[in-house]
C-alpha positions as CSV (number, residue, x, y, z in Angstrom):
1,M,-15.6,18.2,-4.8
2,T,-12.9,18.1,-8.5
3,E,-12.5,15.4,-10.9
4,R,-10.9,15.3,-14.3
5,L,-11.6,12.2,-16.5
6,R,-9.4,11.2,-19.3
7,E,-9.7,8.8,-22.1
8,A,-9.1,5.5,-21.2
9,P,-6.3,3.7,-22.3
10,S,-7.2,1.3,-25.0
11,A,-7.4,-2.8,-23.8
12,R,-4.2,-3.6,-24.5
13,S,-2.5,-5.9,-22.3
14,G,-0.2,-5.0,-19.3
15,V,-1.1,-1.2,-18.7
16,T,-1.4,0.2,-15.6
17,R,-4.6,2.4,-15.0
18,V,-3.5,5.3,-12.8
19,V,-6.1,8.0,-10.7
20,I,-4.1,10.8,-9.2
21,V,-5.4,12.4,-5.8
22,D,-3.8,15.9,-4.9
23,D,-5.3,19.5,-4.4
24,Q,-2.2,21.0,-5.5
25,A,-2.7,21.5,-9.8
26,L,0.9,21.6,-9.6
27,M,1.9,18.3,-8.2
28,R,-1.0,16.8,-10.3
29,A,0.4,17.8,-13.3
30,G,3.8,16.8,-12.5
31,F,2.6,13.0,-11.4
32,R,0.4,12.7,-14.7
33,A,3.8,13.9,-17.3
34,L,5.5,11.4,-15.5
35,L,3.5,9.0,-15.4
36,D,2.3,9.0,-19.4
37,A,5.5,9.1,-20.7
38,E,6.1,5.4,-19.9
39,D,3.9,3.2,-22.5
40,D,2.7,0.7,-19.6
41,L,1.1,3.1,-17.6
42,A,-1.8,5.5,-18.1
43,V,-3.5,8.3,-16.1
44,V,-6.9,7.9,-16.1
45,G,-8.3,9.9,-14.2
46,E,-7.7,13.3,-11.4
47,A,-9.0,14.2,-7.9
48,T,-8.3,17.2,-5.7
49,D,-9.8,15.5,-2.9
50,G,-10.6,12.3,-1.1
51,A,-14.4,12.3,-1.6
52,S,-13.7,12.2,-5.4
53,A,-11.2,9.9,-5.3
54,V,-13.8,7.3,-3.8
55,E,-15.9,8.5,-6.8
56,L,-13.6,7.7,-9.9
57,A,-12.3,4.8,-8.2
58,R,-15.4,2.9,-8.1
59,R,-16.1,4.3,-11.5
60,L,-13.0,3.5,-13.1
61,R,-11.1,0.8,-11.6
62,P,-7.9,2.0,-11.4
63,D,-5.4,-0.4,-11.2
64,V,-3.6,2.0,-9.0
65,V,-4.2,5.2,-6.7
66,L,-1.6,8.0,-5.8
67,M,-3.3,9.4,-2.8
68,D,-2.0,12.6,-1.0
69,V,-3.0,12.5,2.9
70,Q,-3.9,16.1,3.6
71,M,-6.9,17.0,1.4
72,P,-10.1,19.4,2.4
73,G,-12.7,17.5,3.0
74,L,-12.8,14.0,3.1
75,D,-9.1,13.3,3.6
76,G,-6.6,10.3,1.9
77,I,-6.6,8.3,5.1
78,E,-10.6,8.4,5.5
79,A,-10.8,7.6,1.5
80,T,-8.2,4.7,1.4
81,R,-10.5,3.2,4.3
82,R,-13.6,3.4,2.2
83,I,-11.9,2.1,-1.1
84,A,-9.8,-0.8,1.0
85,A,-13.6,-1.6,2.2
86,D,-15.4,-1.8,-1.0
87,P,-15.7,-5.4,-2.0
88,D,-16.2,-4.4,-6.2
89,L,-12.8,-2.3,-5.5
90,A,-10.7,-5.4,-4.2
91,A,-8.2,-4.9,-6.7
92,V,-7.4,-1.3,-6.5
93,R,-4.2,-0.9,-4.7
94,V,-3.4,3.0,-2.8
95,L,-0.3,4.1,-2.7
96,I,-0.1,7.1,-0.2
97,L,1.9,10.3,-1.2
98,T,3.3,12.4,1.4
99,N,5.4,15.3,2.4
100,Y,6.5,14.5,5.6
101,G,7.8,10.5,5.6
102,L,5.5,7.7,7.7
103,D,4.2,9.7,10.3
104,S,0.9,9.4,12.0
105,Y,-1.5,10.2,9.0
106,V,0.4,7.5,6.8
107,F,1.0,4.9,9.5
108,A,-3.0,5.1,10.2
109,A,-3.3,4.9,6.1
110,L,-1.6,1.9,6.0
111,R,-4.1,0.2,8.6
112,A,-7.1,1.5,6.7
113,G,-5.8,-0.5,4.0
114,A,-3.0,1.5,1.4
115,S,0.0,-1.1,-0.1
116,G,2.6,1.0,1.2
117,F,3.8,4.7,0.7
118,L,5.8,7.2,-1.1
119,L,7.4,10.9,-0.4
120,K,6.4,13.4,-2.6
121,D,9.8,14.1,-3.8
122,A,11.1,10.7,-4.5
123,D,12.8,10.2,-7.8
124,P,11.3,9.8,-10.6
125,A,12.4,6.4,-11.0
126,D,11.1,5.4,-7.6
127,L,8.1,6.5,-8.8
128,L,7.4,4.7,-11.3
129,R,8.8,1.5,-9.5
130,A,6.7,2.1,-6.7
131,V,3.4,2.3,-9.1
132,A,4.7,-1.0,-10.8
133,V,5.4,-2.7,-7.3
134,V,1.5,-2.2,-6.1
135,A,-0.1,-2.9,-9.3
136,R,1.2,-6.3,-9.1
137,G,-0.2,-7.0,-6.2
138,D,2.7,-6.3,-3.7
139,A,3.4,-3.8,-0.5
140,L,5.8,-0.9,-1.1
141,L,7.7,-2.0,2.1
142,A,11.3,-1.7,1.7
143,P,13.5,-2.3,4.9
144,V,13.9,1.1,5.7
145,V,10.2,1.3,5.8
146,T,9.5,-1.4,7.6
147,R,12.2,-0.1,10.6
148,T,10.1,3.2,10.6
149,L,6.7,1.4,10.8
150,I,8.7,-0.8,14.0
151,S,9.2,2.6,15.7
152,E,5.5,3.6,15.5
153,F,5.2,0.4,17.7
154,V,8.1,1.2,19.9
155,A,6.8,5.1,20.8
156,G,3.4,3.4,21.7
157,P,2.0,0.7,22.9
158,P,0.2,-2.1,20.2
159,A,-3.5,-2.6,19.7
160,A,-4.9,-5.4,22.3
161,D,-7.7,-6.1,19.6
162,P,-6.3,-7.4,16.4
163,A,-8.2,-9.0,13.9
164,A,-7.6,-12.6,14.4
165,G,-5.9,-14.5,16.5
166,R,-2.1,-16.1,16.1
167,D,-3.7,-19.5,16.2
168,V,-5.0,-19.7,12.8
169,L,-1.8,-20.0,11.7
170,T,0.4,-22.4,11.4
171,A,4.1,-22.4,12.8
172,R,5.6,-22.1,9.8
173,E,3.0,-19.4,8.4
174,Q,4.2,-17.6,11.5
175,E,7.5,-17.5,10.9
176,M,7.0,-16.6,7.7
177,V,5.1,-13.6,9.1
178,E,7.7,-13.1,11.3
179,L,10.2,-12.4,8.7
180,V,8.3,-10.4,6.4
181,A,7.4,-7.9,9.7
182,R,11.5,-8.0,10.0
183,G,11.4,-6.3,6.4
184,L,12.6,-9.5,4.3
185,S,11.3,-10.4,0.8
186,N,10.2,-13.4,-0.4
187,D,13.4,-14.1,-1.8
188,E,15.5,-12.8,1.3
189,I,12.9,-15.5,3.2
190,A,13.9,-18.2,0.9
191,E,17.3,-17.8,1.1
192,R,17.7,-17.7,5.4
193,L,15.0,-20.7,5.4
194,V,16.9,-23.0,2.7
195,I,13.5,-23.0,0.5
196,S,12.2,-21.8,-3.0
197,P,10.8,-18.1,-3.4
198,L,7.7,-19.7,-4.8
199,T,6.6,-21.4,-1.4
200,A,7.8,-18.5,0.5
201,K,5.5,-16.7,-1.3
202,T,2.6,-19.2,-1.0
203,H,3.4,-19.4,2.6
204,V,3.2,-15.4,2.8
205,N,-0.8,-15.4,0.9
206,R,-2.0,-18.3,2.7
207,A,-0.9,-15.9,5.8
208,M,-2.7,-12.8,4.8
209,M,-6.1,-14.5,3.5
210,K,-6.5,-16.5,7.1
211,L,-5.5,-13.0,8.6
212,H,-7.7,-10.7,6.1
213,C,-5.0,-9.0,5.0
214,R,-4.8,-7.4,2.0
215,D,-1.1,-7.1,1.4
216,R,2.2,-7.1,3.1
217,A,1.5,-3.9,4.6
218,Q,-1.5,-4.7,6.7
219,L,0.3,-8.1,8.0
220,V,3.1,-6.2,9.2
221,V,1.0,-4.1,11.4
222,W,-0.9,-7.1,12.2
223,A,2.1,-8.9,13.3
224,Y,2.7,-6.2,15.7
225,E,0.2,-5.1,17.0
226,S,-0.9,-9.0,17.9
227,G,2.4,-9.1,19.9
228,L,3.9,-11.9,17.4
229,V,6.9,-10.1,16.3
230,T,8.3,-7.5,19.4
231,P,9.9,-4.1,18.1
232,R,13.4,-4.2,19.1
233,R,14.5,-1.3,21.2
234,R,17.8,0.3,20.9
C-alpha cells in the first residue's frame, strides 16, 4: 500500500482538491502536472491502490478522487464503494479512469457510487472539464456515455431489486428521471417541458433524494434497473 501526500493548498476559495489513484507512476505524474498547472485545482495526494485511496479520502477529504479501475490489492471498484458508503465522505466525488471505455468494470463502479468515467487517453481539456463537472456535484454523463450505459442493460436483464420503488416519485419526477436516463441535461429538460432550468434541477434533485442516489449517474442506473425506462433496441 503506497501513498504520496503533498502540501495542502491554502484555504482560498474556489480551489478543487484532487487525489490521484493509479498504480502507474508515469500516469500519475502526467495527471498531476496537468492539474497542478491550473490555478483552481490542486493535487493533494496520490495512491497506488484502492486501500490507500480510501485512507487518503478519509484523511484529506478531497473534492474529487481520480480512480483507476484495475490495481493490485483492493481495486478501484471496491475502493469507490467504500468511499461512497462512508457518510463522512458524502462530499467526495469519484471519477473513474479507464483504458477500456465503459466496460463491465466501470459499469460496476457507477453502481458502487462513482460520479462518472473518463478514458485515460482523453484530451487534457476533457479531463479538466470532467474534474470541474464532478466537483460541483454533477455527474459526467454526456449523451454518448448514457447510450453506452443503456447498451449494458440491453445486453442483459436488469436487476430485480431496485433500491426504491417508483411509487415514491411523483408523476413529474418520474418524467424527469426518464429524461435524465435518456441523456438530457437540465437545460434540455427545461426546454422540452417549457420550464426553467432551476425547476428542472429541483425536480431531479428531489428524485435523487427520494431514491437515495448520490448523483445523476446512479439515477440513470436506477431508472433502467427499476424498469422505469426500457432500453430502445436497434
